[in-house]
C-alpha positions in Angstrom: 10.6 -97.9 -254.1 10.9 -96.6 -257.8 10.7 -99.0 -260.7 13.5 -99.5 -263.1 13.9 -97.3 -266.3 15.9 -98.5 -269.5 19.2 -96.7 -269.9 20.4 -98.7 -273.2 19.0 -100.6 -276.0 20.8 -103.3 -278.3 19.7 -105.3 -281.2 21.0 -109.0 -281.3 21.1 -110.6 -284.4 18.1 -108.9 -285.9 15.6 -111.1 -283.8 15.5 -109.5 -280.1 16.3 -106.5 -278.1 18.6 -106.6 -275.3 17.7 -103.9 -272.7 20.0 -102.4 -269.8 18.0 -101.1 -267.2 19.5 -98.3 -264.7 19.9 -100.7 -261.9 22.3 -102.7 -264.0 19.9 -105.8 -264.9 19.9 -106.9 -268.8 16.9 -108.2 -270.1 16.1 -109.6 -273.8 12.8 -110.0 -275.5 12.3 -111.5 -278.8 10.8 -108.7 -281.5 8.1 -110.6 -282.6 7.1 -111.3 -278.7 7.4 -107.4 -278.3 5.3 -106.8 -281.6 2.7 -109.0 -280.6 2.2 -108.0 -277.4 1.6 -104.1 -278.4 -0.7 -102.3 -276.0 -2.1 -99.4 -278.8 -5.5 -98.8 -279.5 -4.9 -100.4 -282.9 -4.2 -103.9 -281.3 -6.4 -104.1 -278.0 -10.0 -102.7 -278.0 -9.8 -99.3 -276.0 -13.3 -100.1 -274.2 -13.4 -103.8 -273.7 -9.3 -104.2 -273.4 -9.9 -107.4 -275.6 -7.0 -108.3 -278.1 -7.8 -107.2 -281.3 -4.3 -108.3 -282.9 -4.3 -112.1 -283.3 -0.7 -112.9 -282.1 -0.2 -115.7 -284.8 -0.8 -113.4 -287.6 2.4 -111.4 -286.5 5.2 -112.4 -288.9 8.1 -114.2 -287.1 10.5 -112.0 -289.1 9.1 -108.6 -288.0 11.7 -106.5 -286.5 12.1 -102.6 -285.6 12.7 -100.0 -288.4 13.7 -97.8 -285.3 13.7 -98.1 -281.7 14.3 -95.1 -279.2 13.7 -94.3 -275.4 10.7 -92.3 -274.8 11.0 -90.0 -271.5 12.0 -91.9 -268.4 10.5 -95.4 -268.7 8.9 -96.1 -272.4 10.6 -97.5 -275.4 9.1 -96.5 -279.0 8.9 -98.8 -281.6 8.6 -98.7 -285.6 7.9 -101.6 -287.0 8.9 -102.8 -290.4 5.3 -104.1 -291.0 4.1 -100.2 -291.2 3.0 -100.5 -287.3 4.2 -98.1 -284.5 
């Protein structure tokens, strides 16, 4: 079984991202939740896996400066708070 991949991204009211998957399923996620869950090395300790970004510290008005599909499965965000 192959995992679905994102095929279309849509901004919804500057608050959330709507993702259409290649299997036809549509999901949405709030931008703040996506930013708070960032898995990068600046937000999660690479050695321990401990989250170093306090989700409560993420501005509720955060939104992407840009969003793009990367490869066959990933979504790349550049945030208006300077993070990417």
